[in-house]
N, C-alpha and C positions, 0 to 999 in steps of 0.2 A: 449719329451716335452722340450721346450726352458726354461731355468732357467733365472729368472729375478733377478736383484740385489735388495737386501732388503735395503730400506731406512728407517732409524729411523725417526719418526715424531717429536721427541723431545730429548733433551739432559738433563741428570740429573747430577747436580753438588752438592757436599756437601758444606754446608755453611762454611765460614772462621771462624777460632777460635773455631771449634767444640771440640777440645781436652781440651782447656782451660775452656770451658763452662762445660764440663763433670766433670772436677776436681772441679770446683766451685759447681756444683750440688751435688757432693758426700759430700763435706764439709758442705753444707747447710743441707743435709739430716741427717748427723751425729749430727749437732747442734740442729735440730728439735727433734731428738731422745733424746738428753741430756735434753732438756726442758721438754719433756714428762716424762722422768725418774725422774727428779727433782720434778715435780709437783706431781707425784704418790707417791714418797717417803716422801712427806710432806703433807699428807692428813689431812685436818682439818674438822672434823665431828661435834664435839660439841663445837665449838669455841664460843667466846663471841663477842658481838657487831656486829653480822652479818658476822663474818669472814668465816664461812662455805659457805655462799652464794657467798662471794667474790671469794673463792677458786673455787667453781663450775663454776662461770662465767669466771674466767681466764682459767681454764682447758678446758672448752667448746670452748672458742675462740681460744686457742692454738691448740686444736684438729682439729677444723674446718679449720683454715687457713693452718695448716700443711698438712692435707689430700688434701685440695684444691691445694696446691702447688705441692704435690706429683703426683696427677692425671694429672696436666698440663704438667708434664715432658714427657708424652707419645707423645706430639707434638714437644717438644723442644729437646729431647734427641738425635734424629737423624734428624736434620733440613736439608732439601735439597731444591734446587731450580730447576725448570724445564723450559728450554727454548725451545719453539716450533720452528720448521722449517716450515714456512708456504708454502714455494715453493716446498716442498717435497711431499705434498699431491697428487698433480697431477702426480708426478713421480712414486709414489707407486701404485696408482690406476688409471685405465683408466677413462676418463671423464664419460663414460656411467655407471661405477660402483660406482661413487661417491654418497653418500646418499643425500636424500632430506633434506633441511634445512628450518625451519620456524623461522622467526625473528619477535618478537612482540615489538613494540615501544608503550609505555604507557604514557599517559598524563592525567592530572586531572583538571588543572586550567589554562585557557588561559592568566590570568593576571600574575601568577607566572611563568608559562612556555609559553612564547610567541609563537604563531604559527610559526614564522620565524625560531625559534630554533628547534621546533619539525620537521618541514619540512626539514630542513637541515640534521637532523638525519636520516629521512626516505630516503632522496636522497643518503646519504653517504652509507647506508647499501644496497640500491638497486644497487649501483655501484660496489659492491664487485666483485672480480675476481673469479667468480664461475659460473657454467653453469646456464643460465637463467631459463631453464625449471625445475631446481631442487631447485630454490631459491624462497621463498615466504615471503613477508614482509607485516605485518599487523599493522595497527594503531588503538590502543584502546584509546578512549577518554571518560573518566568517566563523564566529564561535558557535553558531547553532545553539544559542542559549535558550533554554525553556522560559526563562524570565522575560526575555525580549519578545518571545513568541506570544506569551500570555498578555504581555503589555500591549502588543499589537491587536489582540482580540478585544481587549477592553477599549482600546482607542477606536476600533471600528464602531462600537456602540456609542462612544462619546462623540464621534464625528457626525452622527446623525443630528445632533443638537448644535455642535460647534460650527459646522460649515454653513447651514442656513442662517445662523446668528451673524456670522461674518459678512455674508452677502447682503443681508437685510440692513444691517446697521453700518456697513463700510468700516469694519473694525481694522484698526492699525495700531500696533503690529498684530499679525495674525497668528503668532505663536501663543498658545494659551498662557504659558508661564510668563512671557514678556508682557502680554496684555494685562494680566492681573497684577503684576508688579507695577505697571504704569498706572493702573486704576487705583491702586492703594495710595499713591501719592497725589491723586487728584480728587476732586469732589465726586460724590456719588451721582450717577445719571439721574436727571430730573424727569426724563421721559418715562411714563408709566410702563409702556410696552417694553422699552429697553431694560428697565429695572426688573420686570417680570421674567424676561428671557434670561437675564443675567443670573437671577436666582436659580433658574433651572440648570444653567451651565455650571454654577458652583456646586450644585448637588452632584452632578455627573462627574466633575473633576475629582471629587473626593475618592472615587474608586481608584483612580490612578495614583493619588497621593498615598493611599493605603498600600498599594503595590510597592511604592518606593520605600515605605517604612519596612515592609517585609524583606526587601532586598538587603 
């Protein structure tokens, strides 16, 4: 059987300054223990003027915050960062062996979340570099807005031009709004085919812009 080279999908690196933080954490733990020892060695039970209640309150607060800090060190003691290698997924697995992916885009209020923003999100995830038959995108609208519904219908027509355009020219970013904003600050594409397809995309995106104006 032919052996394939194993590709790691991510790289794990330890956070900078981990040794200094561990020294700091040890000193902090010793200080907390000294506070607890001092409080327990100076117990006030039958004090006057409510001193016993004050002692109980102070000791309870110190115990609570001390234990809370101690338990939080489980996440901070060995802090690491993981950097994924997105291009290695297809190298490690054949396209037919890639898992199916379901992506849910949720919206609740067409006034707070304009349909143009929601549709840009839907189009960007639809343009992922992933097998089409294994990628499903769902839009959940809690407000059941007619505007969002009709925006999605227009986006389905626009996607027939946008998705092939993204795959052919390796467009980044793949959100139409973000891409055209980036393009406005750069030079116009010199490739004739690229420019031709871009003009078609601009014509199609006007429909969505008109919808935004109507909103």
